[in-house]
Structures are given as structure tokens and as C-alpha cells.
C-alpha positions in Angstrom: -49.9 201.5 -161.2 -51.2 199.0 -158.7 -53.4 196.2 -160.1 -57.1 197.1 -159.9 -59.0 195.5 -157.1 -62.8 195.3 -156.8 -64.2 198.0 -154.5 -66.3 196.8 -151.6 -69.1 199.0 -150.3 -68.9 197.4 -146.9 -65.2 198.1 -146.4 -64.7 201.5 -144.8 -61.4 202.5 -146.4 -62.9 201.9 -149.9 -65.7 204.5 -149.5 -65.7 207.5 -151.8 -64.3 210.7 -150.3 -67.6 212.5 -150.5 -69.4 209.7 -148.7 -66.8 209.8 -145.9 -66.9 213.6 -145.6 -70.7 213.6 -145.6 -70.8 211.0 -142.8 -68.2 212.8 -140.7 -69.8 216.2 -141.0 -73.5 215.7 -141.3 -74.2 213.4 -138.3 -72.5 215.6 -135.6 -73.9 218.7 -137.2 -77.5 217.4 -137.2 -77.2 216.1 -133.6 -75.9 219.4 -132.4 -78.5 221.5 -134.3 -81.4 219.3 -133.1 -80.5 219.0 -129.4 -78.0 221.7 -128.5 -79.6 224.5 -130.5 -83.0 223.9 -129.0 -82.1 223.3 -125.4 -78.7 224.6 -124.4 -79.1 228.3 -125.2 -82.2 228.8 -123.2 -81.0 226.7 -120.2 -77.7 228.4 -120.1 -79.4 231.8 -120.2 -81.7 230.9 -117.4 -78.8 229.5 -115.3 -76.8 232.6 -115.8 -79.7 234.8 -114.9 -80.4 232.9 -111.7 -76.7 232.8 -110.8 -76.5 236.6 -111.2 -79.7 237.0 -109.2 -78.3 234.8 -106.4 -75.1 237.0 -106.3 -77.1 240.2 -106.2 -79.3 238.8 -103.4 -76.3 237.6 -101.5 -74.7 241.0 -101.6 -77.8 242.2 -99.7 -76.1 241.3 -96.5 -73.4 244.0 -97.1 -76.0 246.5 -98.3 -78.2 246.0 -95.2 -75.1 246.4 -93.0 -74.2 249.6 -94.7 -77.7 250.9 -94.3 -77.7 250.1 -90.6 -74.4 251.9 -90.0 -75.5 254.9 -92.0 -78.8 255.0 -90.0 -76.8 255.0 -86.8 -74.6 257.8 -88.0 -77.4 259.9 -89.4 -79.7 259.6 -86.3 -76.8 260.5 -84.0 -75.7 263.3 -86.2 -79.3 264.8 -86.1 -79.1 264.9 -82.3 -75.6 266.4 -82.2 -76.6 269.1 -84.7 -79.6 270.0 -82.6 -77.5 270.1 -79.4 -74.8 272.2 -81.1 -77.3 274.8 -82.3 -78.7 275.0 -78.8 -75.3 275.3 -77.0 -73.0 276.8 -79.6 -69.8 276.0 -77.5 -66.4 274.7 -78.7 -66.4 271.9 -76.1 -69.7 270.7 -77.4 -68.2 270.5 -80.9 -65.4 268.3 -79.6 -67.8 266.1 -77.8 -69.9 265.8 -81.0 -66.9 264.9 -83.0 -65.8 262.3 -80.5 -69.3 260.8 -80.4 -69.7 260.6 -84.2 -66.2 259.4 -85.1 -66.8 255.7 -84.2 -70.1 255.7 -86.1 -68.4 257.3 -89.2 -65.6 254.7 -89.1 -68.2 251.9 -88.8 -70.0 253.3 -91.9 -66.7 253.5 -93.8 -65.9 249.9 -93.0 -69.3 248.8 -94.1 -69.0 250.6 -97.4 -65.5 249.0 -97.9 -67.0 245.6 -97.4 -69.7 246.4 -99.9 -67.2 247.5 -102.5 -65.2 244.3 -102.1 -68.4 242.2 -102.4 -69.5 244.1 -105.5 -66.3 243.5 -107.5 -67.5 240.0 -108.8 -70.6 241.8 -110.1 -68.8 244.0 -112.5 -70.5 242.2 -115.4 -74.0 242.4 -113.8 -77.0 243.8 -115.7 -77.0 247.6 -116.5 -79.7 248.5 -114.0 -77.8 247.0 -111.1 -74.6 248.7 -112.1 -76.4 252.1 -112.5 -78.0 251.7 -109.0 -74.6 250.8 -107.5 -72.9 253.8 -109.1 -75.6 256.0 -107.5 -74.8 254.5 -104.1 -71.2 255.3 -104.4 -71.9 258.8 -105.6 -74.4 259.4 -102.7 -71.9 258.1 -100.1 -69.2 260.3 -101.4 -71.5 263.3 -100.6 -72.0 261.9 -97.1 -68.2 261.8 -96.6 -68.0 265.3 -97.9 -70.8 266.7 -95.7 -69.4 265.2 -92.5 -67.1 268.1 -92.0 -70.1 270.5 -91.8 -71.6 268.7 -88.8 -69.3 269.9 -86.0 -69.2 273.6 -87.0 -73.0 273.4 -87.6 -72.6 275.9 -90.5 -75.3 274.1 -92.5 -78.9 273.5 -91.6 -80.0 270.1 -90.3 -82.2 269.5 -93.3 -79.2 270.1 -95.7 -76.9 267.7 -93.8 -79.5 265.0 -93.1 -80.8 265.1 -96.7 -77.4 263.7 -97.9 -77.8 260.8 -95.5 -81.4 260.2 -96.6 -80.2 260.2 -100.3 -77.4 257.6 -99.6 -79.7 255.3 -97.6 -82.4 255.6 -100.3 -79.9 254.7 -102.9 -78.8 251.6 -100.9 -82.4 250.5 -100.4 -83.0 250.9 -104.2 -79.9 248.8 -104.8 -81.3 246.2 -102.3 -84.5 246.0 -104.4 -82.7 245.7 -107.8 -82.4 241.8 -108.0 -84.9 240.4 -110.4 -85.2 236.7 -111.3 -87.6 237.3 -114.2 -91.3 237.3 -114.7 -91.6 233.5 -114.4 -90.0 233.3 -110.9 -92.8 234.7 -108.8 -91.6 233.1 -105.6 -88.2 234.6 -105.8 -89.7 238.0 -106.6 -91.8 237.8 -103.4 -88.7 236.8 -101.4 -87.0 240.0 -102.5 -90.1 242.0 -101.8 -90.3 240.8 -98.2 -86.8 241.9 -97.1 -87.2 245.1 -99.0 -90.4 246.0 -97.3 -89.0 245.1 -93.9 -85.9 247.3 -94.6 -88.3 250.1 -95.4 -90.0 249.5 -92.1 -86.7 249.7 -90.3 -85.7 252.8 -92.2 -88.9 254.7 -91.3 -88.4 253.6 -87.7 -84.9 255.0 -87.8 -86.2 258.3 -89.3 -88.7 258.6 -86.4 -85.9 257.9 -84.0 -83.8 260.7 -85.5 -86.6 263.2 -85.3 -87.4 262.5 -81.7 -83.7 262.3 -80.7 -83.1 265.7 -82.3 -86.1 267.3 -80.5 -84.9 265.8 -77.2 -81.4 267.2 -77.6 -82.7 270.6 -78.8 -85.3 270.7 -75.9 -88.1 271.6 -78.2 -90.0 270.5 -81.4 -89.6 272.5 -84.6 -92.6 273.8 -86.4 -92.8 271.0 -88.9 -91.7 268.2 -86.7 -95.2 266.8 -85.8 -96.2 266.9 -89.5 -93.0 265.0 -90.4 -93.5 262.5 -87.6 -97.1 261.9 -88.6 -96.2 261.3 -92.2 -93.3 258.9 -91.2 -95.6 256.9 -88.9 -98.2 256.6 -91.7 -95.5 255.4 -94.2 -94.3 252.9 -91.5 -97.7 251.4 -91.1 -98.1 251.1 -94.9 -94.7 249.4 -95.3 -95.5 247.1 -92.3 -98.8 246.1 -94.0 -97.0 245.4 -97.3 -94.5 243.2 -95.4 -97.3 241.3 -93.7 -99.0 240.7 -97.1 -95.8 239.5 -98.8 -94.2 237.6 -95.8 -94.7 234.0 -95.1 -96.6 232.8 -92.0 -93.4 232.0 -90.2 -91.9 235.4 -91.0 -95.1 237.1 -89.7 -94.9 235.0 -86.6 -91.3 236.0 -86.0 -92.2 239.7 -86.4 -95.0 239.4 -83.9 -92.6 237.8 -81.5 -90.2 240.6 -82.0 -92.9 243.2 -81.4 -93.7 241.9 -78.0 -90.1 241.8 -76.9 -89.7 244.0 -73.7 -87.1 246.2 -75.4 -89.3 246.7 -78.4 -92.4 247.5 -76.1 -90.4 249.9 -74.0 -89.4 251.9 -77.1 -92.9 251.9 -78.4 -94.3 253.2 -75.1 -91.8 256.0 -75.1 -92.7 256.9 -78.6 -96.5 256.9 -77.7 -95.7 259.7 -75.3 -94.8 261.9 -78.2 -98.1 261.5 -80.0 -100.4 264.5 -80.1 -103.1 264.3 -77.4 -105.9 266.8 -77.9 -104.7 270.3 -77.1 -101.7 269.1 -75.0 -98.2 269.5 -76.4 -96.3 266.3 -77.3 -94.0 265.3 -74.6 -90.2 265.7 -75.0 -88.4 262.4 -74.2 -85.1 262.2 -72.2 -82.4 262.0 -74.9 -80.3 259.4 -73.3 -83.2 257.1 -72.4 -84.8 257.4 -75.8 -81.6 256.7 -77.7 -80.9 253.6 -75.6 -84.5 252.2 -76.0 -84.7 253.0 -79.7 -81.3 251.5 -80.4 -82.5 248.2 -78.9 -85.6 248.3 -81.0 -83.5 249.0 -84.1 -81.3 246.1 -83.2 -84.3 243.8 -83.0 -85.5 244.9 -86.4 -82.0 244.4 -87.7 -81.9 240.8 -86.5 -85.3 240.2 -88.1 -84.2 241.8 -91.3 -81.1 239.6 -91.4 -83.3 236.5 -90.9 -85.7 237.4 -93.7 -82.7 238.3 -96.0 -81.1 235.0 -95.2 -84.3 233.2 -96.2 -84.2 235.1 -99.5 -80.5 234.3 -100.1 -81.1 230.6 -99.3 -84.1 230.5 -101.6 -82.1 232.2 -104.4 -79.2 229.9 -104.0 -81.4 226.8 -104.1 -83.1 228.0 -107.2 -79.8 228.8 -108.9 -78.4 225.3 -107.9 -81.5 223.6 -109.0 -81.4 225.4 -112.4 -77.7 224.6 -112.8 -78.4 220.9 -112.0 -81.2 220.8 -114.6 -79.0 222.5 -117.1 -76.1 220.0 -116.5 -78.5 217.1 -116.9 -79.8 218.4 -120.2 -76.3 219.3 -121.4 -75.1 215.8 -120.3 -77.8 214.2 -122.4 -76.8 216.4 -125.3 -73.2 215.5 -124.8 -74.1 211.8 -124.7 -75.9 212.1 -128.0 -73.0 214.1 -129.5 -70.5 211.5 -128.2 -72.4 208.7 -130.1 -72.4 210.9 -133.2 -68.7 211.8 -132.7 -67.7 208.1 -132.3 -69.4 207.2 -135.5 -67.7 210.2 -137.1 -64.3 209.2 -135.7 -64.7 205.7 -137.1 -65.3 207.2 -140.5 -62.8 210.0 -140.2 -60.0 207.8 -138.8 -59.7 206.1 -142.2 -59.5 209.4 -144.0 -57.1 210.9 -141.4 -54.8 207.9 -141.4 -54.5 207.8 -145.2 -54.0 211.6 -145.4 -51.4 211.4 -142.7 -49.5 208.6 -144.4 -49.7 210.4 -147.8 -48.5 213.7 -146.2 -45.6 212.0 -144.5 -44.5 210.3 -147.7 -44.9 213.6 -149.6 -42.8 215.5 -147.1 -40.2 212.7 -147.0 -39.8 212.7 -150.7 -39.8 216.5 -151.0 -37.4 217.2 -148.1 -35.2 214.2 -148.0 -35.4 211.6 -150.8 -35.7 213.9 -153.9 -33.1 216.4 -152.7 -30.7 213.6 -151.9 -31.3 212.1 -155.3 -30.7 215.4 -157.0 -27.5 215.9 -155.0 -26.3 212.4 -156.1 -27.1 213.2 -159.7 -25.6 216.7 -159.5 -22.2 215.3 -158.5 -20.4 214.9 -161.9 -17.6 212.7 -160.4 -19.9 209.9 -159.4 -21.5 207.2 -161.7 -25.3 207.4 -162.2 -26.6 204.2 -160.6 -30.1 202.8 -160.4 -32.5 204.9 -158.3 -35.4 203.2 -156.8 -38.7 205.0 -156.1 -40.6 203.7 -153.1 -44.2 202.5 -153.6 -47.2 204.4 -152.3 -47.8 204.1 -148.6 -51.7 204.2 -149.1 -53.1 201.1 -150.8 -56.8 201.9 -150.4 -59.2 202.1 -153.4 -60.6 205.6 -152.7 -59.5 208.9 -154.1 -56.6 209.1 -151.5 -55.2 205.8 -152.7 -55.4 207.0 -156.3 -53.8 210.2 -155.3 -50.9 208.4 -153.6 -50.3 206.3 -156.8 -50.4 209.4 -158.9 -47.9 211.1 -156.6 -45.5 208.1 -156.8 -45.8 208.3 -160.6 -44.9 212.0 -160.5 -42.0 211.2 -158.2 -40.8 208.5 -160.6 -41.1 210.9 -163.6 -39.1 213.6 -161.7 -36.3 211.1 -160.9 -36.3 209.9 -164.6 -36.0 213.5 -165.7 -33.2 214.2 -163.2 -31.3 211.1 -164.4 -31.6 212.2 -168.0 -30.4 215.7 -167.0 -27.5 214.1 -165.0 -26.5 212.0 -168.0 -26.7 215.0 -170.3 -24.7 217.1 -167.8 -22.1 214.3 -167.4 -21.7 214.1 -171.2 -21.3 217.8 -171.4 -18.7 217.7 -168.7 -16.9 214.9 -170.5 -16.9 217.0 -173.6 -15.4 219.9 -171.6 -12.7 217.7 -170.2 -11.8 216.2 -173.6 -11.7 219.7 -175.2 -9.7 221.1 -172.3 -7.2 218.2 -172.4 -6.7 218.5 -176.1 -6.3 222.2 -175.8 -3.8 221.7 -173.0 -1.7 219.4 -175.2 -1.7 222.0 -177.9 -0.8 224.8 -175.5 2.0 222.8 -174.0 3.5 222.1 -177.5 3.1 225.8 -178.3 4.9 226.8 -175.1 7.8 224.3 -175.9 8.0 225.8 -179.4 8.0 229.3 -178.0 10.7 228.3 -175.5 13.0 227.1 -178.3 12.3 230.3 -180.3 13.1 232.5 -177.3 16.5 230.8 -176.8 17.5 231.3 -180.4 16.1 234.8 -180.9 18.5 237.7 -180.4 16.5 240.6 -181.9 14.9 242.5 -178.9 11.8 243.5 -180.7 11.1 240.1 -182.0 11.9 238.6 -178.6 9.3 241.0 -177.0 6.7 239.6 -179.4 7.6 236.1 -178.5 7.2 237.1 -174.8 3.7 238.3 -175.5 2.8 235.1 -177.4 4.3 233.1 -174.5 2.1 235.0 -172.0 -1.1 234.5 -174.1 -0.4 230.8 -174.3 -0.1 230.7 -170.5 -3.5 232.5 -170.2 -5.0 230.0 -172.6 -3.7 227.1 -170.4 -5.4 228.8 -167.4 -8.7 228.9 -169.4 -8.4 225.2 -170.1 -7.9 224.6 -166.4 -11.0 226.7 -165.7 -12.9 224.4 -168.0 -11.7 221.4 -166.0 -12.9 223.1 -162.8 -16.2 223.7 -164.5 -16.4 220.0 -165.3 -15.5 219.0 -161.8 -12.1 217.6 -162.7 -8.9 218.3 -160.8 -6.0 220.2 -162.4 -3.1 218.3 -164.0 -0.4 220.5 -162.3 0.7 218.7 -159.2 3.8 218.8 -156.9 4.9 216.4 -154.3 6.8 218.7 -152.0 5.9 222.0 -150.2 6.3 225.3 -152.0 6.7 228.7 -150.4 3.5 230.9 -150.2 5.4 233.8 -151.7 6.4 231.7 -154.7 2.8 230.7 -155.2 1.7 234.4 -155.2 4.5 235.4 -157.6 3.6 232.5 -159.9 -0.1 233.7 -159.8 1.1 237.2 -160.7 3.1 236.0 -163.7 0.0 234.3 -165.1 -2.0 237.6 -165.6 -1.7 240.1 -168.3 -0.9 243.2 -166.2 1.6 241.5 -163.9 3.7 244.7 -163.9 1.1 246.4 -161.6 1.2 243.8 -158.8 3.2 244.6 -155.7 4.0 241.8 -153.1 4.4 242.2 -149.4 5.0 238.8 -147.7 6.8 238.8 -144.4 6.4 235.2 -143.3 8.2 232.0 -144.4 5.0 229.9 -145.0 4.9 226.9 -147.3 1.9 225.3 -149.0 1.5 221.5 -149.3 2.4 220.3 -152.8 -1.0 218.8 -153.9 -2.7 222.2 -153.4 -0.1 224.4 -155.2 -1.6 224.3 -158.7 -5.2 225.1 -157.5 -4.0 228.0 -155.3 -1.9 229.5 -158.1 -5.1 229.3 -160.2 -7.2 230.8 -157.5 -4.9 233.7 -156.8 -4.4 234.3 -160.6 -8.2 234.7 -161.0 -8.4 237.2 -158.1 -5.4 239.2 -159.4 -6.9 239.2 -162.9 -10.1 240.6 -161.6 -8.2 243.2 -159.5 -6.2 244.5 -162.4 -9.1 244.4 -164.9 -11.4 246.5 -162.8 -8.9 249.2 -161.7 -7.2 252.0 -163.5 -4.0 251.2 -165.5 -2.0 253.7 -163.5 -2.7 252.1 -160.1 -1.1 249.2 -158.4 -2.5 246.0 -156.9 -1.1 245.1 -153.5 -0.7 241.6 -152.3 -0.2 241.1 -148.5 0.4 237.7 -147.0 1.0 236.6 -143.4 0.3 234.1 -140.7 -3.1 234.2 -138.9 -3.3 231.7 -136.0 -2.6 228.2 -137.2 -3.4 229.2 -140.8 -2.4 232.0 -143.2 -4.1 234.9 -144.9 -3.6 236.7 -148.2 -5.2 240.1 -149.0 -5.4 241.4 -152.6 -6.1 245.2 -152.5 -6.9 247.2 -155.6 -7.9 250.8 -156.2 -10.6 250.1 -158.7 -14.3 250.8 -159.2 -15.5 248.7 -156.3 -18.9 247.0 -156.0 -22.3 248.0 -154.8 -23.5 246.5 -151.5 -26.0 244.3 -153.3 -23.4 243.0 -155.8 -20.9 242.5 -153.0 -23.4 240.4 -151.0 -24.3 238.3 -154.1 -20.6 237.7 -154.9 -19.8 236.6 -151.3 -22.8 234.3 -151.4 -21.4 232.6 -154.5 -18.0 232.4 -152.9 -19.4 230.9 -149.7 -21.6 228.2 -151.5 -20.3 227.1 -154.9 -23.2 227.0 -157.4 -23.8 224.3 -160.0 -22.3 224.8 -163.4 -24.7 226.6 -165.7 -24.8 229.5 -168.2 -24.2 232.0 -165.4 -21.0 230.2 -164.5 -19.6 230.7 -167.9 -20.5 234.4 -167.8 -18.7 234.8 -164.4 -16.0 232.2 -164.9 -13.5 233.7 -162.5 -15.9 233.9 -159.5 -17.1 230.4 -160.2 -13.6 229.0 -160.4 -12.5 230.7 -157.2 -15.6 229.4 -155.4 -15.1 225.8 -156.4 -11.3 225.8 -155.9 -11.8 227.3 -152.4 -14.5 224.7 -151.5 -12.3 221.9 -152.8 -9.5 222.8 -150.3 -11.4 224.5 -147.5 -10.1 228.0 -148.4 -12.4 230.8 -147.5 -12.6 233.8 -149.8 -14.5 236.9 -149.0 -14.8 240.3 -150.7 -15.2 243.6 -148.9 -15.1 247.3 -149.7 -11.8 249.0 -149.2 -10.7 252.6 -148.8 -10.6 253.2 -152.6 -11.5 249.9 -154.2 -12.0 246.3 -153.3 -10.2 243.9 -150.9 -10.3 240.1 -151.5 -9.3 238.3 -148.3 -8.2 234.6 -148.6 -8.1 232.5 -145.5 -5.8 229.4 -145.9 -6.5 226.7 -143.4 -3.7 225.0 -141.4 -4.2 221.8 -143.3 -2.8 223.3 -146.4 0.4 224.6 -144.7 3.5 222.6 -144.2 7.0 223.0 -142.9 9.8 224.1 -145.3 11.5 221.2 -147.1 14.9 220.3 -145.8 17.8 221.9 -147.6 19.6 218.6 -147.9 17.0 217.2 -150.2 17.9 217.0 -153.9 16.6 220.1 -155.6 14.7 219.5 -158.8 16.2 220.7 -162.0 15.3 224.3 -162.5 12.6 224.4 -165.2 12.4 227.1 -167.7 10.9 230.4 -167.0 9.4 232.7 -169.6 11.4 235.8 -170.4 8.2 237.8 -170.0 8.0 236.6 -166.4 11.6 237.6 -165.8 10.7 241.1 -167.0 7.8 241.1 -164.7 10.0 240.0 -161.8 12.4 242.7 -162.5 9.7 245.2 -162.1 8.4 243.6 -158.9 12.0 243.1 -157.5 14.7 245.2 -159.1 17.5 242.7 -158.3 15.5 239.8 -159.7 16.9 237.5 -157.1 14.0 236.8 -154.8 11.6 236.1 -157.6 14.1 233.9 -159.5 14.8 231.9 -156.3 11.1 231.5 -155.5 9.8 230.7 -158.9 12.6 228.3 -159.6 10.5 225.8 -157.6 7.4 226.2 -159.7 6.3 225.4 -163.3 4.4 228.7 -163.8 3.3 230.4 -166.9 4.0 227.5 -169.2 6.3 225.3 -167.1 5.5 221.7 -166.7 6.3 219.7 -163.6 
């Protein structure tokens, strides 16, 4: 533990954790709730509403254009329908189609522009979207009814009513923008261009009625009633416009009304008014269309100017509201920045300490402690002094105390690991001593058995001596397994290369059921001398497993050969096999040798094969065969050597157990190959 220092209330890093957290969290939260909660929501809502309003007013240009094009198409269609009913000729139909086609195309283009302009308003308020969908639906009916104009199969009222409905839907959409109850000036701006659009629409309806009568050469029964009603509605709409319009807009309308083209159309229209008992005059169709078209164009220009005034006013209001919102939000952000800066100063101390502590914890957990455990797990290295680094946080708050506690835990874990390593090293030393002592006894027993075998002539007694000799050889292999378990190398070593076939035959002679092993080696491969003893041990364990878990009436095949720069050996049995899960678990143990524990003693053979393979870079893998299990051993090129020269002095042929000679006679009837191969090796009881 670090020496206790006096805590200073003025030093930031010595504050208590709850004080730091309260300072970091409370100040920004209070500032946000007091300022942002009161102002931002309302201002953002107003800004969004005015922005949507400005967009809806701005799209009025495309709406008024579509209205104007539909009015042109409707009014001309009314005249063409009247002329077709009067004439009824095919050439008149062609002329009507030719006259209406440019107007229809102009209407389609205007609606296309309107659709493109309306795409950004997909998230507008529900009322505007409903009105827009009504416009599209009504225009689809107009497109559908166009085909009935040239044949004149439907009445004029039926055809024109679809145009009336589409234009009425467009005018309704034009009047939809609403800035809210507290924006009276913007509401009046919308009302002005809506009223003027109604004046223009009623003027267009009057033009259509008079043009249809001129083309037909007569008035219908209800025409004068309709004209009177339309003129009355026009005067009402004009009065409403004058009330809502500004003085400048009224002045501009008055200037438009005294324009010569406007006056000419008005005088022609006056001729159609009822005058006592006289019939209303019929106007020349061409003259009336030209004059009324000029008047409509003048109204269209005035409508565009009034609409532009409303758009400009809406944009100014939206920009002004956005500017005010940004100013307020800027003030809020300024206050929040001050609060955040204070919070950062406080939180920086906490964050830095936590970051350092986290880094030290991860470094200990992922690097230092695993490295220490690996050092202590290796039984062939001495246990030296292991230093535990001090805490990286030296503050007097809870984080500093936590860092010191963590270092104490780390030190305790290292101490426990050292104690376990010492205990494991003592156990390993005990294994080594017991194995060495047992080896000495086994060697003396094998020498005694060797003497008895030479002097014995009774076949039955000699067979018993063979069995004792074989059991002694297996006991010596168990002692060597204990040495592997303890991490010590085998005592059997050779200083010259030995044939791979001899190694495999020696391994076969060290198992109990050696008679069942059949060898198939077609290559002249030699193993370096220092690895011979471990390879004999490795193959003996695999052969022992193959014979133990297969039926006594089957054979175990051993196939060896070259594979690239190395060699391979396959041990194939016809036994019970293994389940996929057990096979995967066994291969995992073979690939990564586990530490010595109780499980290692229970599965000694697999443990020994894994560690011997890892010691020499030999890869062992099990797989399912046709009837049993196949153990494939891959011997690297580093363990292979050239055959020793024949001129070298051959070592004295050591003894070979009679039991192995009997085994060899079963493997090779002439006994020659086995004798020649195993003469090089001290197997099943031989010493180097």
C-alpha cells in the first residue's frame, strides 16, 4: 500500500467520486433544462412551420401555371365541343384534335413541373397532402375524358365538369398554406393571391361560355343564367381581393383594368349582356377568343406579381424566424459550452485515471499475467523473482484506492502462481526420481531375464520368460511416459541415423499384441539419432491404442512413405472408432499439448503423443477410416537424414528379446528384414 497522504479539497484529483460525478452531470443538465427546454422546442417548431409554409407558398407558382394551362384547354374544348355538335363532320373532328393537342401538351408539362416541385413536400402537413392527392386524382379524370372531346359522345357539361373539378382542386391546394393564427400578415398575403386567382378563374369561365355560344351560333337555355351567376361571383371575388390587397396591388389592378386589351375584351363582353327585351349579341368566335386571351394574360401577369409578393413575404418571415432561432440556440449553446468546459475540467481527471487504470488492467490481464503463468508453467525453467508493477494512478480518490487494490490482487495472483509452480516442480521432480529409480530396476530386471533366457532350454518356461521380458519392456515405457509428464527428455538416445522401418518395428515390439501389426514401408527413409527414442515411444503409444480398441481377430496396418521433403506414417485399425465430438477433442489435444493434470494421467497415451509430437514438430491427426480409425503422423524434413555410410563401424549387435523374434517371425516369415532392421536399435529392453 502507498503511504497515506493528506487529501486536499482544493486539488481536483483528490475529490470524491460522487462529487466529481455530480459536478460533471448536474451542471450541463441544469443548463440544458433551463435554457434549451424552455426556448429551443418552441422556436424550432415555429421555424419548421414557417419553412413549410414558405415551401407551400413557393409551389404556388407551379400551381397557378397548371391552373392557367387547364383554363386554356378547358375554354378551347368548350368551343370545339359546341362546333362539333353543330357541324358533326369528320374533318371538324381532326381540326378540333389539332387545335387542342398543343394545349393538352402544355397542361401535361405544367402538371409534370408541379409533381417535381411537390416532391420535397412529401412530409408536409396532412391537409396539404390530402389536397394534393385530390389534385392528382382530378387531373387523371381530365386526361381520361380528353378522348371524349373529339367524338363528342358526351355532353359538354359532363366533359367540362371534369375540368372544373381539377381547377377547383388546384385552387384549393393554392389556398392550403397556413402560417398559424399568430401570423395575420402572412395569412392575408395568401388570401390576396387566392382571391385574384378566383377572379381569373371566373373570368375564364365566362370566356368559355361566350366562346362556346359563338362557335355554336346560339345561346343555350341556361347560358344567360350561368353567365349572370358567374359575373356576380366575379364581382364578389374582386371585391374581396380589393379588401385584402395592399394599396400598391389595388393600384396595379386598376392599371391593368384600363389596359387597351383589357378594355377591348370588356366592351365585347358588354355586348352579351341582356338589354331589355333584345336578345344578347353573339360575338365573333375568333375576335372574342383573341381579346379574352389577352385579358386573361394580363390577369395572369397580375396574379404572378401578387403571388411573388406573397412568396417573398413568406421567405422573409421564414428567414427571420430562422435567424431568431439561431440566435437563441447560439446563446443556449454558449451557456452549454461554459457548463461543458467546467464539466470537462472535472471529468478529465476521472477519465484520465479510469483510462490509465483500464490500460494497466488490460495489460496485466492480457500480457503480463499470461506471460508470468507461461513462465511458471514451464517445468524446465527455474522460478525467479517476479516483479509486480506499481499502480499507475496515484490519486487519493476512489480510483486511486481501486488501483492500489488491483495491484494487491495482481501481487496475490502472482504469489499463488509461484507457489503452484513450486508445487508442480516438486511433483515433477518426484515423478522424475520415481521414474529413474523404476528405470534402473527395470533395466536390472531385463538383464536378469536376458541371462535366464540364454540358459533356459525348456520351451514352456522360455515362453513365460518371454512374457516377463515383454511386461518389463512395457513397464520401462510407462516410466518414460512419466518422464514426458514431468517435462524431462528420454534417456534413450542414438548418435547416428536409424531407418524409419526399424523405428516402426521397434515400436511394434513394445506393445502387447505385436502379432497383429502388419508393416508396409516402401521407402528407404532414416530418422536422425536424437529423435529415435521419442519416435519409438510415440508410435508405440499409437499402436497400443490401435490394438487395444479393435477386435483381437483383426490386424493393424502400418503404412509409411515419403511426402514432399518429409515423411508420413499411417496406423490403420478396424476398431470401434470415435464419435465426431470425441475425435475433434482428441485432435485438439494433439494439436496443442495441454498442461499436466489429472486428465493427463487418465489419458496418458494421448498426452504423451501430443507432447512428444510438439517436442519434435511432428504433427499427429486422427480421422475416421472405412471400418475404424486412422492415425496419420507427419514427420518433418528436419527429423530425416541420409542413410549412414556402410563403411562406418557397425555397433555391436545388442541383444533382442526372444519374444520380439517371435513377433518378427509373424510379421516377416523369414525373419531377416526385422533382424537386420532391429539390430540397430535397443528396443524392448535393449540399452544403447
